PyMOL Python script that loads the backbone (N, CA, C, O; Angstrom):
from pymol import cmd

cmd.read_pdbstr("""\
ATOM      1  N   UNK A   1       5.668  16.340   7.741  1.00  0.00           N
ATOM      2  CA  UNK A   1       4.940  15.641   8.799  1.00  0.00           C
ATOM      3  C   UNK A   1       4.538  14.240   8.337  1.00  0.00           C
ATOM      4  O   UNK A   1       4.475  13.949   7.142  1.00  0.00           O
ATOM      5  N   UNK A   2       4.273  13.402   9.306  1.00  0.00           N
ATOM      6  CA  UNK A   2       3.948  12.002   9.029  1.00  0.00           C
ATOM      7  C   UNK A   2       2.585  11.647   9.601  1.00  0.00           C
ATOM      8  O   UNK A   2       2.185  12.148  10.652  1.00  0.00           O
ATOM      9  N   UNK A   3       1.884  10.779   8.896  1.00  0.00           N
ATOM     10  CA  UNK A   3       0.653  10.204   9.441  1.00  0.00           C
ATOM     11  C   UNK A   3       1.058   8.883  10.076  1.00  0.00           C
ATOM     12  O   UNK A   3       1.450   7.943   9.385  1.00  0.00           O
ATOM     13  N   UNK A   4       0.960   8.821  11.401  1.00  0.00           N
ATOM     14  CA  UNK A   4       1.546   7.720  12.165  1.00  0.00           C
ATOM     15  C   UNK A   4       0.488   6.872  12.865  1.00  0.00           C
ATOM     16  O   UNK A   4      -0.530   7.376  13.339  1.00  0.00           O
ATOM     17  N   UNK A   5       0.757   5.584  12.914  1.00  0.00           N
ATOM     18  CA  UNK A   5      -0.053   4.632  13.667  1.00  0.00           C
ATOM     19  C   UNK A   5       0.914   3.849  14.547  1.00  0.00           C
ATOM     20  O   UNK A   5       2.031   3.552  14.124  1.00  0.00           O
ATOM     21  N   UNK A   6       0.500   3.514  15.760  1.00  0.00           N
ATOM     22  CA  UNK A   6       1.401   2.710  16.594  1.00  0.00           C
ATOM     23  C   UNK A   6       0.627   1.772  17.510  1.00  0.00           C
ATOM     24  O   UNK A   6      -0.578   1.908  17.725  1.00  0.00           O
ATOM     25  N   UNK A   7       1.380   0.816  18.037  1.00  0.00           N
ATOM     26  CA  UNK A   7       0.888  -0.084  19.077  1.00  0.00           C
ATOM     27  C   UNK A   7       1.852   0.131  20.232  1.00  0.00           C
ATOM     28  O   UNK A   7       3.058  -0.057  20.076  1.00  0.00           O
ATOM     29  N   UNK A   8       1.336   0.522  21.382  1.00  0.00           N
ATOM     30  CA  UNK A   8       2.181   0.786  22.546  1.00  0.00           C
ATOM     31  C   UNK A   8       1.923  -0.267  23.612  1.00  0.00           C
ATOM     32  O   UNK A   8       0.786  -0.465  24.040  1.00  0.00           O
ATOM     33  N   UNK A   9       2.985  -0.939  24.037  1.00  0.00           N
ATOM     34  CA  UNK A   9       2.886  -1.936  25.106  1.00  0.00           C
ATOM     35  C   UNK A   9       3.904  -1.592  26.183  1.00  0.00           C
ATOM     36  O   UNK A   9       5.067  -1.321  25.883  1.00  0.00           O
ATOM     37  N   UNK A  10       3.464  -1.605  27.435  1.00  0.00           N
ATOM     38  CA  UNK A  10       4.387  -1.321  28.528  1.00  0.00           C
ATOM     39  C   UNK A  10       5.431  -2.425  28.658  1.00  0.00           C
ATOM     40  O   UNK A  10       6.603  -2.160  28.924  1.00  0.00           O
ATOM     41  N   UNK A  11       4.993  -3.656  28.467  1.00  0.00           N
ATOM     42  CA  UNK A  11       5.887  -4.804  28.652  1.00  0.00           C
ATOM     43  C   UNK A  11       6.416  -5.320  27.316  1.00  0.00           C
ATOM     44  O   UNK A  11       5.684  -5.401  26.329  1.00  0.00           O
ATOM     45  N   UNK A  12       7.696  -5.665  27.306  1.00  0.00           N
ATOM     46  CA  UNK A  12       8.344  -6.151  26.093  1.00  0.00           C
ATOM     47  C   UNK A  12       7.658  -7.412  25.569  1.00  0.00           C
ATOM     48  O   UNK A  12       7.450  -7.555  24.364  1.00  0.00           O
ATOM     49  N   UNK A  13       7.311  -8.322  26.472  1.00  0.00           N
ATOM     50  CA  UNK A  13       6.675  -9.581  26.074  1.00  0.00           C
ATOM     51  C   UNK A  13       5.363  -9.362  25.331  1.00  0.00           C
ATOM     52  O   UNK A  13       5.054 -10.060  24.365  1.00  0.00           O
ATOM     53  N   UNK A  14       4.604  -8.385  25.796  1.00  0.00           N
ATOM     54  CA  UNK A  14       3.316  -8.074  25.160  1.00  0.00           C
ATOM     55  C   UNK A  14       3.545  -7.474  23.771  1.00  0.00           C
ATOM     56  O   UNK A  14       2.803  -7.768  22.833  1.00  0.00           O
ATOM     57  N   UNK A  15       4.567  -6.640  23.647  1.00  0.00           N
ATOM     58  CA  UNK A  15       4.899  -6.052  22.343  1.00  0.00           C
ATOM     59  C   UNK A  15       5.297  -7.156  21.365  1.00  0.00           C
ATOM     60  O   UNK A  15       4.943  -7.105  20.187  1.00  0.00           O
ATOM     61  N   UNK A  16       6.032  -8.153  21.855  1.00  0.00           N
ATOM     62  CA  UNK A  16       6.454  -9.253  20.994  1.00  0.00           C
ATOM     63  C   UNK A  16       5.255 -10.112  20.575  1.00  0.00           C
ATOM     64  O   UNK A  16       5.217 -10.623  19.456  1.00  0.00           O
ATOM     65  N   UNK A  17       4.285 -10.268  21.468  1.00  0.00           N
ATOM     66  CA  UNK A  17       3.048 -10.992  21.119  1.00  0.00           C
ATOM     67  C   UNK A  17       2.313 -10.255  20.003  1.00  0.00           C
ATOM     68  O   UNK A  17       1.838 -10.866  19.046  1.00  0.00           O
ATOM     69  N   UNK A  18       2.226  -8.937  20.140  1.00  0.00           N
ATOM     70  CA  UNK A  18       1.565  -8.112  19.123  1.00  0.00           C
ATOM     71  C   UNK A  18       2.297  -8.249  17.792  1.00  0.00           C
ATOM     72  O   UNK A  18       1.673  -8.333  16.734  1.00  0.00           O
ATOM     73  N   UNK A  19       3.623  -8.269  17.855  1.00  0.00           N
ATOM     74  CA  UNK A  19       4.458  -8.410  16.657  1.00  0.00           C
ATOM     75  C   UNK A  19       4.157  -9.738  15.952  1.00  0.00           C
ATOM     76  O   UNK A  19       4.072  -9.793  14.725  1.00  0.00           O
ATOM     77  N   UNK A  20       3.998 -10.803  16.741  1.00  0.00           N
ATOM     78  CA  UNK A  20       3.673 -12.119  16.170  1.00  0.00           C
ATOM     79  C   UNK A  20       2.338 -12.077  15.427  1.00  0.00           C
ATOM     80  O   UNK A  20       2.203 -12.653  14.348  1.00  0.00           O
ATOM     81  N   UNK A  21       1.357 -11.391  16.011  1.00  0.00           N
ATOM     82  CA  UNK A  21       0.036 -11.267  15.379  1.00  0.00           C
ATOM     83  C   UNK A  21       0.166 -10.549  14.037  1.00  0.00           C
ATOM     84  O   UNK A  21      -0.450 -10.948  13.049  1.00  0.00           O
ATOM     85  N   UNK A  22       0.975  -9.482  14.010  1.00  0.00           N
ATOM     86  CA  UNK A  22       1.182  -8.736  12.761  1.00  0.00           C
ATOM     87  C   UNK A  22       1.824  -9.637  11.715  1.00  0.00           C
ATOM     88  O   UNK A  22       1.418  -9.649  10.553  1.00  0.00           O
ATOM     89  N   UNK A  23       2.836 -10.392  12.148  1.00  0.00           N
ATOM     90  CA  UNK A  23       3.563 -11.264  11.217  1.00  0.00           C
ATOM     91  C   UNK A  23       2.670 -12.372  10.674  1.00  0.00           C
ATOM     92  O   UNK A  23       2.895 -12.876   9.574  1.00  0.00           O
ATOM     93  N   UNK A  24       1.648 -12.750  11.457  1.00  0.00           N
ATOM     94  CA  UNK A  24       0.746 -13.803  10.981  1.00  0.00           C
ATOM     95  C   UNK A  24      -0.344 -13.222  10.075  1.00  0.00           C
ATOM     96  O   UNK A  24      -1.221 -13.948   9.607  1.00  0.00           O
ATOM     97  N   UNK A  25      -0.281 -11.903   9.830  1.00  0.00           N
ATOM     98  CA  UNK A  25      -1.191 -11.303   8.865  1.00  0.00           C
ATOM     99  C   UNK A  25      -2.399 -10.566   9.422  1.00  0.00           C
ATOM    100  O   UNK A  25      -3.261 -10.119   8.666  1.00  0.00           O
ATOM    101  N   UNK A  26      -2.463 -10.438  10.749  1.00  0.00           N
ATOM    102  CA  UNK A  26      -3.586  -9.695  11.326  1.00  0.00           C
ATOM    103  C   UNK A  26      -3.424  -8.203  11.021  1.00  0.00           C
ATOM    104  O   UNK A  26      -2.303  -7.694  10.982  1.00  0.00           O
ATOM    105  N   UNK A  27      -4.548  -7.498  10.804  1.00  0.00           N
ATOM    106  CA  UNK A  27      -4.487  -6.067  10.470  1.00  0.00           C
ATOM    107  C   UNK A  27      -3.899  -5.245  11.612  1.00  0.00           C
ATOM    108  O   UNK A  27      -4.168  -5.501  12.786  1.00  0.00           O
ATOM    109  N   UNK A  28      -3.090  -4.251  11.242  1.00  0.00           N
ATOM    110  CA  UNK A  28      -2.424  -3.401  12.228  1.00  0.00           C
ATOM    111  C   UNK A  28      -3.441  -2.780  13.187  1.00  0.00           C
ATOM    112  O   UNK A  28      -3.225  -2.756  14.399  1.00  0.00           O
ATOM    113  N   UNK A  29      -4.557  -2.275  12.635  1.00  0.00           N
ATOM    114  CA  UNK A  29      -5.565  -1.607  13.473  1.00  0.00           C
ATOM    115  C   UNK A  29      -6.203  -2.572  14.476  1.00  0.00           C
ATOM    116  O   UNK A  29      -6.522  -2.187  15.601  1.00  0.00           O
ATOM    117  N   UNK A  30      -6.386  -3.828  14.057  1.00  0.00           N
ATOM    118  CA  UNK A  30      -6.974  -4.833  14.958  1.00  0.00           C
ATOM    119  C   UNK A  30      -6.014  -5.174  16.087  1.00  0.00           C
ATOM    120  O   UNK A  30      -6.405  -5.265  17.251  1.00  0.00           O
ATOM    121  N   UNK A  31      -4.741  -5.362  15.720  1.00  0.00           N
ATOM    122  CA  UNK A  31      -3.733  -5.682  16.735  1.00  0.00           C
ATOM    123  C   UNK A  31      -3.605  -4.502  17.704  1.00  0.00           C
ATOM    124  O   UNK A  31      -3.462  -4.697  18.911  1.00  0.00           O
ATOM    125  N   UNK A  32      -3.659  -3.283  17.170  1.00  0.00           N
ATOM    126  CA  UNK A  32      -3.581  -2.089  18.021  1.00  0.00           C
ATOM    127  C   UNK A  32      -4.745  -2.059  19.012  1.00  0.00           C
ATOM    128  O   UNK A  32      -4.555  -1.778  20.196  1.00  0.00           O
ATOM    129  N   UNK A  33      -5.950  -2.352  18.520  1.00  0.00           N
ATOM    130  CA  UNK A  33      -7.126  -2.341  19.402  1.00  0.00           C
ATOM    131  C   UNK A  33      -6.995  -3.375  20.516  1.00  0.00           C
ATOM    132  O   UNK A  33      -7.404  -3.140  21.653  1.00  0.00           O
ATOM    133  N   UNK A  34      -6.416  -4.530  20.167  1.00  0.00           N
ATOM    134  CA  UNK A  34      -6.269  -5.615  21.148  1.00  0.00           C
ATOM    135  C   UNK A  34      -5.127  -5.392  22.124  1.00  0.00           C
ATOM    136  O   UNK A  34      -5.267  -5.654  23.319  1.00  0.00           O
ATOM    137  N   UNK A  35      -3.995  -4.906  21.619  1.00  0.00           N
ATOM    138  CA  UNK A  35      -2.773  -4.896  22.418  1.00  0.00           C
ATOM    139  C   UNK A  35      -2.309  -3.535  22.912  1.00  0.00           C
ATOM    140  O   UNK A  35      -1.628  -3.453  23.934  1.00  0.00           O
ATOM    141  N   UNK A  36      -2.665  -2.461  22.204  1.00  0.00           N
ATOM    142  CA  UNK A  36      -2.085  -1.170  22.549  1.00  0.00           C
ATOM    143  C   UNK A  36      -2.634  -0.645  23.859  1.00  0.00           C
ATOM    144  O   UNK A  36      -3.832  -0.736  24.124  1.00  0.00           O
ATOM    145  N   UNK A  37      -1.746  -0.092  24.681  1.00  0.00           N
ATOM    146  CA  UNK A  37      -2.174   0.494  25.945  1.00  0.00           C
ATOM    147  C   UNK A  37      -2.470   1.977  25.776  1.00  0.00           C
ATOM    148  O   UNK A  37      -2.826   2.654  26.740  1.00  0.00           O
ATOM    149  N   UNK A  38      -2.326   2.481  24.569  1.00  0.00           N
ATOM    150  CA  UNK A  38      -2.687   3.861  24.269  1.00  0.00           C
ATOM    151  C   UNK A  38      -4.153   3.837  23.841  1.00  0.00           C
ATOM    152  O   UNK A  38      -4.466   3.919  22.653  1.00  0.00           O
ATOM    153  N   UNK A  39      -5.036   3.725  24.811  1.00  0.00           N
ATOM    154  CA  UNK A  39      -6.458   3.485  24.530  1.00  0.00           C
ATOM    155  C   UNK A  39      -7.165   4.691  23.916  1.00  0.00           C
ATOM    156  O   UNK A  39      -8.239   4.553  23.332  1.00  0.00           O
ATOM    157  N   UNK A  40      -6.571   5.855  24.048  1.00  0.00           N
ATOM    158  CA  UNK A  40      -7.212   7.067  23.530  1.00  0.00           C
ATOM    159  C   UNK A  40      -7.339   7.026  22.014  1.00  0.00           C
ATOM    160  O   UNK A  40      -8.197   7.698  21.443  1.00  0.00           O
ATOM    161  N   UNK A  41      -6.498   6.248  21.367  1.00  0.00           N
ATOM    162  CA  UNK A  41      -6.447   6.255  19.906  1.00  0.00           C
ATOM    163  C   UNK A  41      -7.069   5.005  19.319  1.00  0.00           C
ATOM    164  O   UNK A  41      -6.694   3.889  19.678  1.00  0.00           O
ATOM    165  N   UNK A  42      -8.011   5.189  18.426  1.00  0.00           N
ATOM    166  CA  UNK A  42      -8.675   4.053  17.793  1.00  0.00           C
ATOM    167  C   UNK A  42      -7.765   3.402  16.755  1.00  0.00           C
ATOM    168  O   UNK A  42      -7.313   4.058  15.817  1.00  0.00           O
ATOM    169  N   UNK A  43      -7.506   2.130  16.926  1.00  0.00           N
ATOM    170  CA  UNK A  43      -6.685   1.409  15.954  1.00  0.00           C
ATOM    171  C   UNK A  43      -5.259   1.913  15.860  1.00  0.00           C
ATOM    172  O   UNK A  43      -4.576   1.689  14.861  1.00  0.00           O
ATOM    173  N   UNK A  44      -4.809   2.600  16.912  1.00  0.00           N
ATOM    174  CA  UNK A  44      -3.418   3.050  16.951  1.00  0.00           C
ATOM    175  C   UNK A  44      -3.136   4.322  16.177  1.00  0.00           C
ATOM    176  O   UNK A  44      -1.980   4.729  16.063  1.00  0.00           O
ATOM    177  N   UNK A  45      -4.175   4.961  15.640  1.00  0.00           N
ATOM    178  CA  UNK A  45      -3.976   6.136  14.786  1.00  0.00           C
ATOM    179  C   UNK A  45      -3.586   7.361  15.602  1.00  0.00           C
ATOM    180  O   UNK A  45      -4.339   7.791  16.476  1.00  0.00           O
ATOM    181  N   UNK A  46      -2.416   7.923  15.323  1.00  0.00           N
ATOM    182  CA  UNK A  46      -1.962   9.132  16.012  1.00  0.00           C
ATOM    183  C   UNK A  46      -2.196  10.378  15.161  1.00  0.00           C
ATOM    184  O   UNK A  46      -1.946  11.496  15.611  1.00  0.00           O
ATOM    185  N   UNK A  47      -2.672  10.184  13.940  1.00  0.00           N
ATOM    186  CA  UNK A  47      -2.901  11.325  13.057  1.00  0.00           C
ATOM    187  C   UNK A  47      -1.589  11.873  12.503  1.00  0.00           C
ATOM    188  O   UNK A  47      -0.578  11.171  12.463  1.00  0.00           O
ATOM    189  N   UNK A  48      -1.619  13.138  12.074  1.00  0.00           N
ATOM    190  CA  UNK A  48      -0.423  13.768  11.497  1.00  0.00           C
ATOM    191  C   UNK A  48       0.456  14.322  12.601  1.00  0.00           C
ATOM    192  O   UNK A  48      -0.015  15.052  13.474  1.00  0.00           O
ATOM    193  N   UNK A  49       1.731  13.975  12.560  1.00  0.00           N
ATOM    194  CA  UNK A  49       2.680  14.433  13.573  1.00  0.00           C
ATOM    195  C   UNK A  49       3.878  15.090  12.901  1.00  0.00           C
ATOM    196  O   UNK A  49       4.295  14.690  11.814  1.00  0.00           O
ATOM    197  N   UNK A  50       4.419  16.099  13.561  1.00  0.00           N
ATOM    198  CA  UNK A  50       5.566  16.816  13.003  1.00  0.00           C
ATOM    199  C   UNK A  50       6.808  16.529  13.835  1.00  0.00           C
ATOM    200  O   UNK A  50       6.717  16.060  14.969  1.00  0.00           O
ATOM    201  N   UNK A  51       7.971  16.819  13.252  1.00  0.00           N
ATOM    202  CA  UNK A  51       9.222  16.700  14.003  1.00  0.00           C
ATOM    203  C   UNK A  51       9.135  17.586  15.236  1.00  0.00           C
ATOM    204  O   UNK A  51       8.692  18.733  15.161  1.00  0.00           O
ATOM    205  N   UNK A  52       9.560  17.046  16.364  1.00  0.00           N
ATOM    206  CA  UNK A  52       9.520  17.829  17.595  1.00  0.00           C
ATOM    207  C   UNK A  52       8.293  17.535  18.448  1.00  0.00           C
ATOM    208  O   UNK A  52       8.245  17.908  19.620  1.00  0.00           O
ATOM    209  N   UNK A  53       7.299  16.866  17.861  1.00  0.00           N
ATOM    210  CA  UNK A  53       6.086  16.553  18.633  1.00  0.00           C
ATOM    211  C   UNK A  53       6.116  15.129  19.179  1.00  0.00           C
ATOM    212  O   UNK A  53       5.185  14.697  19.858  1.00  0.00           O
ATOM    213  N   UNK A  54       7.197  14.400  18.875  1.00  0.00           N
ATOM    214  CA  UNK A  54       7.309  13.003  19.318  1.00  0.00           C
ATOM    215  C   UNK A  54       8.563  12.842  20.168  1.00  0.00           C
ATOM    216  O   UNK A  54       9.514  13.608  20.013  1.00  0.00           O
ATOM    217  N   UNK A  55       8.578  11.859  21.063  1.00  0.00           N
ATOM    218  CA  UNK A  55       9.791  11.600  21.842  1.00  0.00           C
ATOM    219  C   UNK A  55      10.889  11.103  20.900  1.00  0.00           C
ATOM    220  O   UNK A  55      10.609  10.444  19.898  1.00  0.00           O
ATOM    221  N   UNK A  56      12.140  11.427  21.233  1.00  0.00           N
ATOM    222  CA  UNK A  56      13.298  11.169  20.377  1.00  0.00           C
ATOM    223  C   UNK A  56      13.350   9.848  19.633  1.00  0.00           C
ATOM    224  O   UNK A  56      13.329   9.837  18.402  1.00  0.00           O
ATOM    225  N   UNK A  57      13.419   8.714  20.361  1.00  0.00           N
ATOM    226  CA  UNK A  57      13.553   7.422  19.672  1.00  0.00           C
ATOM    227  C   UNK A  57      12.360   7.117  18.765  1.00  0.00           C
ATOM    228  O   UNK A  57      12.520   6.518  17.701  1.00  0.00           O
ATOM    229  N   UNK A  58      11.164   7.531  19.190  1.00  0.00           N
ATOM    230  CA  UNK A  58       9.948   7.313  18.400  1.00  0.00           C
ATOM    231  C   UNK A  58      10.046   8.113  17.103  1.00  0.00           C
ATOM    232  O   UNK A  58       9.762   7.602  16.019  1.00  0.00           O
ATOM    233  N   UNK A  59      10.455   9.375  17.234  1.00  0.00           N
ATOM    234  CA  UNK A  59      10.569  10.254  16.071  1.00  0.00           C
ATOM    235  C   UNK A  59      11.597   9.726  15.070  1.00  0.00           C
ATOM    236  O   UNK A  59      11.328   9.666  13.870  1.00  0.00           O
ATOM    237  N   UNK A  60      12.772   9.343  15.568  1.00  0.00           N
ATOM    238  CA  UNK A  60      13.823   8.816  14.680  1.00  0.00           C
ATOM    239  C   UNK A  60      13.321   7.611  13.901  1.00  0.00           C
ATOM    240  O   UNK A  60      13.527   7.507  12.692  1.00  0.00           O
ATOM    241  N   UNK A  61      12.659   6.700  14.610  1.00  0.00           N
ATOM    242  CA  UNK A  61      12.161   5.476  13.976  1.00  0.00           C
ATOM    243  C   UNK A  61      11.066   5.794  12.962  1.00  0.00           C
ATOM    244  O   UNK A  61      11.053   5.242  11.862  1.00  0.00           O
ATOM    245  N   UNK A  62      10.148   6.683  13.334  1.00  0.00           N
ATOM    246  CA  UNK A  62       9.023   7.018  12.457  1.00  0.00           C
ATOM    247  C   UNK A  62       9.516   7.657  11.161  1.00  0.00           C
ATOM    248  O   UNK A  62       9.057   7.297  10.077  1.00  0.00           O
ATOM    249  N   UNK A  63      10.455   8.610  11.270  1.00  0.00           N
ATOM    250  CA  UNK A  63      10.936   9.293  10.068  1.00  0.00           C
ATOM    251  C   UNK A  63      11.801   8.390   9.189  1.00  0.00           C
ATOM    252  O   UNK A  63      12.000   8.676   8.008  1.00  0.00           O
ATOM    253  N   UNK A  64      12.311   7.306   9.760  1.00  0.00           N
ATOM    254  CA  UNK A  64      13.134   6.372   8.977  1.00  0.00           C
ATOM    255  C   UNK A  64      12.279   5.364   8.202  1.00  0.00           C
ATOM    256  O   UNK A  64      12.768   4.718   7.275  1.00  0.00           O
ATOM    257  N   UNK A  65      11.008   5.230   8.580  1.00  0.00           N
ATOM    258  CA  UNK A  65      10.134   4.240   7.933  1.00  0.00           C
ATOM    259  C   UNK A  65       9.615   4.728   6.586  1.00  0.00           C
ATOM    260  O   UNK A  65       9.393   5.924   6.396  1.00  0.00           O
ATOM    261  N   UNK A  66       9.422   3.797   5.651  1.00  0.00           N
ATOM    262  CA  UNK A  66       8.758   4.176   4.402  1.00  0.00           C
ATOM    263  C   UNK A  66       7.249   4.262   4.650  1.00  0.00           C
ATOM    264  O   UNK A  66       6.740   3.711   5.626  1.00  0.00           O
ATOM    265  N   UNK A  67       6.551   4.948   3.769  1.00  0.00           N
ATOM    266  CA  UNK A  67       5.088   4.997   3.853  1.00  0.00           C
ATOM    267  C   UNK A  67       4.562   3.627   3.432  1.00  0.00           C
ATOM    268  O   UNK A  67       4.998   3.075   2.422  1.00  0.00           O
ATOM    269  N   UNK A  68       3.631   3.083   4.203  1.00  0.00           N
ATOM    270  CA  UNK A  68       3.051   1.786   3.848  1.00  0.00           C
ATOM    271  C   UNK A  68       1.562   1.812   4.169  1.00  0.00           C
ATOM    272  O   UNK A  68       1.061   2.764   4.767  1.00  0.00           O
ATOM    273  N   UNK A  69       0.868   0.761   3.768  1.00  0.00           N
ATOM    274  CA  UNK A  69      -0.584   0.723   3.950  1.00  0.00           C
ATOM    275  C   UNK A  69      -0.971  -0.386   4.913  1.00  0.00           C
ATOM    276  O   UNK A  69      -0.174  -1.270   5.227  1.00  0.00           O
ATOM    277  N   UNK A  70      -2.200  -0.319   5.367  1.00  0.00           N
ATOM    278  CA  UNK A  70      -2.733  -1.321   6.272  1.00  0.00           C
ATOM    279  C   UNK A  70      -2.662  -2.719   5.644  1.00  0.00           C
ATOM    280  O   UNK A  70      -2.515  -3.713   6.355  1.00  0.00           O
ATOM    281  N   UNK A  71      -2.767  -2.791   4.323  1.00  0.00           N
ATOM    282  CA  UNK A  71      -2.725  -4.083   3.632  1.00  0.00           C
ATOM    283  C   UNK A  71      -1.323  -4.673   3.612  1.00  0.00           C
ATOM    284  O   UNK A  71      -1.150  -5.887   3.721  1.00  0.00           O
ATOM    285  N   UNK A  72      -0.318  -3.801   3.473  1.00  0.00           N
ATOM    286  CA  UNK A  72       1.073  -4.259   3.456  1.00  0.00           C
ATOM    287  C   UNK A  72       1.893  -3.362   4.379  1.00  0.00           C
ATOM    288  O   UNK A  72       2.709  -2.568   3.912  1.00  0.00           O
ATOM    289  N   UNK A  73       1.677  -3.487   5.686  1.00  0.00           N
ATOM    290  CA  UNK A  73       2.352  -2.567   6.606  1.00  0.00           C
ATOM    291  C   UNK A  73       3.853  -2.830   6.727  1.00  0.00           C
ATOM    292  O   UNK A  73       4.300  -3.977   6.737  1.00  0.00           O
ATOM    293  N   UNK A  74       4.613  -1.750   6.819  1.00  0.00           N
ATOM    294  CA  UNK A  74       6.041  -1.833   7.138  1.00  0.00           C
ATOM    295  C   UNK A  74       6.156  -1.174   8.509  1.00  0.00           C
ATOM    296  O   UNK A  74       5.830   0.003   8.660  1.00  0.00           O
ATOM    297  N   UNK A  75       6.613  -1.918   9.499  1.00  0.00           N
ATOM    298  CA  UNK A  75       6.632  -1.395  10.864  1.00  0.00           C
ATOM    299  C   UNK A  75       7.986  -1.639  11.521  1.00  0.00           C
ATOM    300  O   UNK A  75       8.809  -2.401  11.013  1.00  0.00           O
ATOM    301  N   UNK A  76       8.203  -0.984  12.654  1.00  0.00           N
ATOM    302  CA  UNK A  76       9.471  -1.117  13.371  1.00  0.00           C
ATOM    303  C   UNK A  76       9.575  -2.513  13.974  1.00  0.00           C
ATOM    304  O   UNK A  76       8.704  -2.947  14.729  1.00  0.00           O
ATOM    305  N   UNK A  77      10.635  -3.194  13.634  1.00  0.00           N
ATOM    306  CA  UNK A  77      10.908  -4.537  14.138  1.00  0.00           C
ATOM    307  C   UNK A  77      12.409  -4.615  14.398  1.00  0.00           C
ATOM    308  O   UNK A  77      13.181  -4.614  13.439  1.00  0.00           O
ATOM    309  N   UNK A  78      12.853  -4.682  15.634  1.00  0.00           N
ATOM    310  CA  UNK A  78      12.095  -4.836  16.881  1.00  0.00           C
ATOM    311  C   UNK A  78      11.359  -3.545  17.273  1.00  0.00           C
ATOM    312  O   UNK A  78      11.601  -2.486  16.693  1.00  0.00           O
ATOM    313  N   UNK A  79      10.452  -3.646  18.270  1.00  0.00           N
ATOM    314  CA  UNK A  79       9.738  -2.454  18.739  1.00  0.00           C
ATOM    315  C   UNK A  79      10.722  -1.400  19.272  1.00  0.00           C
ATOM    316  O   UNK A  79      11.828  -1.726  19.702  1.00  0.00           O
ATOM    317  N   UNK A  80      10.299  -0.152  19.232  1.00  0.00           N
ATOM    318  CA  UNK A  80      11.128   0.966  19.685  1.00  0.00           C
ATOM    319  C   UNK A  80      10.822   1.245  21.153  1.00  0.00           C
ATOM    320  O   UNK A  80       9.662   1.389  21.538  1.00  0.00           O
ATOM    321  N   UNK A  81      11.884   1.322  21.976  1.00  0.00           N
ATOM    322  CA  UNK A  81      11.683   1.567  23.408  1.00  0.00           C
ATOM    323  C   UNK A  81      11.735   3.068  23.696  1.00  0.00           C
ATOM    324  O   UNK A  81      12.662   3.763  23.281  1.00  0.00           O
ATOM    325  N   UNK A  82      10.717   3.553  24.417  1.00  0.00           N
ATOM    326  CA  UNK A  82      10.724   4.929  24.914  1.00  0.00           C
ATOM    327  C   UNK A  82      10.352   4.880  26.390  1.00  0.00           C
ATOM    328  O   UNK A  82      10.144   3.802  26.948  1.00  0.00           O
ATOM    329  N   UNK A  83      10.268   6.051  27.020  1.00  0.00           N
ATOM    330  CA  UNK A  83       9.884   6.088  28.439  1.00  0.00           C
ATOM    331  C   UNK A  83       8.457   5.579  28.662  1.00  0.00           C
ATOM    332  O   UNK A  83       8.078   5.258  29.788  1.00  0.00           O
ATOM    333  N   UNK A  84       7.663   5.506  27.578  1.00  0.00           N
ATOM    334  CA  UNK A  84       6.276   5.048  27.692  1.00  0.00           C
ATOM    335  C   UNK A  84       6.153   3.534  27.588  1.00  0.00           C
ATOM    336  O   UNK A  84       5.156   2.959  28.026  1.00  0.00           O
ATOM    337  N   UNK A  85       7.160   2.887  27.010  1.00  0.00           N
ATOM    338  CA  UNK A  85       7.111   1.446  26.798  1.00  0.00           C
ATOM    339  C   UNK A  85       7.674   1.096  25.434  1.00  0.00           C
ATOM    340  O   UNK A  85       8.609   1.737  24.953  1.00  0.00           O
ATOM    341  N   UNK A  86       7.100   0.075  24.812  1.00  0.00           N
ATOM    342  CA  UNK A  86       7.583  -0.414  23.519  1.00  0.00           C
ATOM    343  C   UNK A  86       6.564  -0.097  22.433  1.00  0.00           C
ATOM    344  O   UNK A  86       5.383  -0.423  22.556  1.00  0.00           O
ATOM    345  N   UNK A  87       7.038   0.544  21.368  1.00  0.00           N
ATOM    346  CA  UNK A  87       6.148   0.947  20.279  1.00  0.00           C
ATOM    347  C   UNK A  87       6.427   0.144  19.019  1.00  0.00           C
ATOM    348  O   UNK A  87       7.581  -0.057  18.641  1.00  0.00           O
ATOM    349  N   UNK A  88       5.366  -0.313  18.375  1.00  0.00           N
ATOM    350  CA  UNK A  88       5.466  -0.836  17.010  1.00  0.00           C
ATOM    351  C   UNK A  88       4.844   0.277  16.172  1.00  0.00           C
ATOM    352  O   UNK A  88       3.666   0.598  16.329  1.00  0.00           O
ATOM    353  N   UNK A  89       5.637   0.855  15.291  1.00  0.00           N
ATOM    354  CA  UNK A  89       5.220   2.055  14.561  1.00  0.00           C
ATOM    355  C   UNK A  89       5.073   1.763  13.079  1.00  0.00           C
ATOM    356  O   UNK A  89       5.870   1.017  12.508  1.00  0.00           O
ATOM    357  N   UNK A  90       4.061   2.345  12.453  1.00  0.00           N
ATOM    358  CA  UNK A  90       3.970   2.334  10.990  1.00  0.00           C
ATOM    359  C   UNK A  90       3.576   3.732  10.526  1.00  0.00           C
ATOM    360  O   UNK A  90       2.946   4.487  11.268  1.00  0.00           O
ATOM    361  N   UNK A  91       3.950   4.070   9.298  1.00  0.00           N
ATOM    362  CA  UNK A  91       3.679   5.391   8.734  1.00  0.00           C
ATOM    363  C   UNK A  91       2.759   5.233   7.526  1.00  0.00           C
ATOM    364  O   UNK A  91       3.068   4.493   6.593  1.00  0.00           O
ATOM    365  N   UNK A  92       1.629   5.933   7.554  1.00  0.00           N
ATOM    366  CA  UNK A  92       0.647   5.815   6.468  1.00  0.00           C
ATOM    367  C   UNK A  92       0.688   6.971   5.481  1.00  0.00           C
ATOM    368  O   UNK A  92       0.101   6.890   4.402  1.00  0.00           O
ATOM    369  N   UNK A  93       1.377   8.046   5.843  1.00  0.00           N
ATOM    370  CA  UNK A  93       1.446   9.182   4.929  1.00  0.00           C
ATOM    371  C   UNK A  93       2.595  10.104   5.277  1.00  0.00           C
ATOM    372  O   UNK A  93       3.082  10.104   6.408  1.00  0.00           O
ATOM    373  N   UNK A  94       3.032  10.898   4.294  1.00  0.00           N
ATOM    374  CA  UNK A  94       4.135  11.833   4.499  1.00  0.00           C
ATOM    375  C   UNK A  94       3.845  13.064   3.654  1.00  0.00           C
ATOM    376  O   UNK A  94       3.457  12.948   2.491  1.00  0.00           O
ATOM    377  N   UNK A  95       4.036  14.256   4.244  1.00  0.00           N
ATOM    378  CA  UNK A  95       3.863  15.473   3.439  1.00  0.00           C
ATOM    379  C   UNK A  95       4.790  16.581   3.897  1.00  0.00           C
ATOM    380  O   UNK A  95       4.775  17.673   3.328  1.00  0.00           O
TER     381      UNK A  95
END
""", "prot")
cmd.dss("prot")
cmd.show_as("cartoon", "prot")
cmd.util.cbc("prot")
cmd.orient("prot")
């Protein structure tokens, strides 16, 4: 299972704006709070997720990412498109 964080934007343009903020060094959790439309999750934290609990493209992208930290995040670039919109995904843990 993976400990996953994401930023979800319905519109591609908004996801790209969020991506620019990340590239300029803003913290993933801050960008998530500002841009993510998944308001239920604080700072984009989805907690621990297992295979089969995520939509296909999201799952493939998440499992392909290395574990990284908020200080040096490695995230999906370009954002991953699912039926929910565009996701910028990072993985904070794996077990």
